[in-house]
C-alpha angles and dihedrals in degrees: 000000000000109000089202089069098088096034124103122215116239132188128228089271128037141166122245143170126224097198095180088056093042092241121141133178095014115174104228127191108223105221122184089183092067118076097199128033117247134201131200114246133160131211099024114194128176125211142160127256124180088345094305132110115259134174132211123201145163121244138181103233092185117049089195091060106038089169089073112086129179130191116231135179133210137176110251113243098181145342113230137181103233126190107228126217084261086058094243121132121238139173112247134188115230120213129179120229144159120260124197123200125169089343094308119116137191141153120265140177119244129193113213116227149142105272092160090123090051126088093232129050093218139030122207107218134198099266091058090051101045115122091001116059140040118200123227100187092191094072138047128217097008094147101033108032095103098040 
């Protein structure tokens, strides 16, 4: 059996929706160097709900209107020490959410961090791609250009 049969080819950039966070048409950098996916958020605050850890944060759901900010909440799945692209270690909250790409949807883990110095608000890491996607870094929007 060829394990490539059920995988879709993506480029180095793709579009995705994060419906549980009310984000659509988000340009995402596909990054095989990152283990976990990450999302740019601001004003992270942790709190407790029904005895479980939660986090609230600000996001910009429309990259074309960065002045629009919405507050979202999610259950904290984990807290990890992550080495950032600048080689510094930082504590990040991990949430689980649904990603939609080209009419496919699945659950992924996202670390929440300040990516304001980066070109893209989200990185799609290896864990989110495993068993589903193959990356062709020479191209962009292979999967989602005709959405």
